N, C-alpha and C positions, 0 to 999 in steps of 0.2 A: 505493500499499498504506500502510495506517496500522498502526502499531505501537503499542499502546496498554500502557504499563507501569503498572500497579496495584499500590500497596502503601501501608501506612500511613507516617506522618510519621519518619523515619529508617530506612525499609528500603532506601534507596539509589537511589530513582527517578531522582533528578536526575544522580548521579554515574554511574549505568549508561547513563542516556539521552544524556547529553553525551558520553561515549565511543562509544556505538552510532551515535550521529548522525555523529560524526566519522568513524567507519570505514565508514559506509554512504555517506557523500557521496562516497569515492573512485569508486564506482559509479554513484551516483545524485546528481549534483551539485546538483540542484534539491531536495533534501530539506530539509524544514521541521523544525526542533525547537520544540515546545511544551511549557512546563512550567507546570503549574497554579499555583505561587506566583507566577511571572512575568506570567502573564496577568491574574491579580488586580491587580497592579501597573498594567498595562496598561489594565486597565478601572475603575481607583479603587478595587477593594475595595468596592464599594457592596453586594453583596450580603450581606456579613458572613459569618460562619463557622457560623451556626444551621443546622438542617437545610433550611430554606426558602431560604437564601442559597446552600447548598451545591447544591441542585436548580438553581436558576438559573444559576449558575456550571457545573455539567455539562450543562445545555441549550447554553450559549454555546460551550463546548469542542467537544462533538460537532457542533454545527452549523459551526463554524469548520472542524473537521475535513472535514466533508462539502462544504464549499465547495472546500476545498484539493484534496480528491480528484477531484470532479467538473472540477477544471482539470488534472487528470492528475499532482499533485503528491504525493509520499511525505512522510508525516509519522512522526515519533517523538514521542509525546505521554506524558508524564511526569505522571501524576494520582493523587489517593487514589481515586476512582471508587467511592463508597460505594452507588451506585444499581444493581443488578443490572438494571433495567429499560433504563437507557442503554446498558449492555453489550449487551443484546440489541438494542437499536435498532441500535448501531454496527456489530453482526455483520450485520444484514440490509439495512443502507444503505450502507455503505463497498463498493467495488469488491473490496478486499481487505484484510480485518481479521485482525491477530495480536495475540491478548491475552496478556501475559506477565505473571504474578502473581509479585511480588518477596514471598516469604513468610518472615517473621521473627517468632520468638516474642516476645510483649509483654514478656517479662522482659529479653530483649536490647534491644528499642525502648528501654524505660525507662532502660536502663544508658547507651546511646548519647545520648538524649534531645538530638540534635544542634540543637534550635531552644529548649528548655528548656520546651517544651509540656507535658510529661507532669509535670515538677515542679511547674510552675506551678499545673496541675491539682490535683495531690495536695495543694498548700498552700491550695487554695480560692481561688486568684487569678486563674484562667482557667476559662471555661465553653466548652462546645461543641467539645470536644476528642476527636475521632474515636479509639475505642479506650477511652475513659474514661467519658464521658458521651453520646456519640453512638456508636451500635453500628457496627463495622467487620464487615458481612457477606462472608464469603469469596466471591471470584467464583465462580459456580455451574460456570462452563464454561471455564476458561482454556486455551489452546492450550498453554501451557507454564508450569509452576511451577518457580520455583528458588528454593533456600534462600540468602538473602542475609544471613545471620546472621553470615557470615564463617568459618563451620565449613566449608563446602564451596566455597571459592574467593574469590579477589579480585574486585573489579567488572571488571577485565579478563576475567578467567576465565569470569565470568558472560555478558560480552558476547560471549565466543567461543562459548558454548553457545548464545546467541541466534542468531548468524550461522550456525552448524552447525544448528541448526533450520530457518532460513529456505533455507539450500542445499538441504535435504533436501526441503522443500516443492517446491521450483523442481522437482527432478528427479522428484518422484512428487506432481504435484498432483492435490488432491481437488476433487471438484464441490463448489460451493456449494448448500444445500439449502435 
C-alpha cells in the first residue's frame, strides 16, 4: 500500500506522515516513510524547484514508490505533488494507492510559514514557490481530504481519521478500475 499525503508547504505533511508511519509500523514493520524534502537531500537537490525540476522529482518519487511497492513494501509518502498526471499514474501503477489531501487555506499557510518560503516570496527574495508563482492544483480525486488548518483536529486526530479510513477500506474493499 502506498499512502500519498498531498499538501502545500506548511500543510502538515511531514508531521502527519511521521506520526502515521510510526502508528502503521506496529502492524506493518517494513513500512517505509518518504518525505519529499528529505529525498531532495538524498538526491542532492539537483533538479531545483522550478516546474521542470519538480517534474523530475515527481518522476523519481513515483518510480521509487513503484519499486518499493513491487517488493511488497508499504510506503507513506509526504509530498507536495503538484502534477495530477503523476497522481493518475500512481493510481493505476501501484497495487494499492491511497491519496490523502491535507487541505489548508493559503491564509493559514502564510501565517504558519514554517520554512519562511511565503515571506521570502512576498519580499521578492525567492521564486518558484508553489502557491505563489507556481500553481498548486487541488488534487482532482483524493480518497480522503482532511482540513489540517488546525480548526478540525490535531495531527494525531488527523492520523486517527486516516487510520479509520484505512480500516473501513479493509472491511469494505473496492475493486480497482
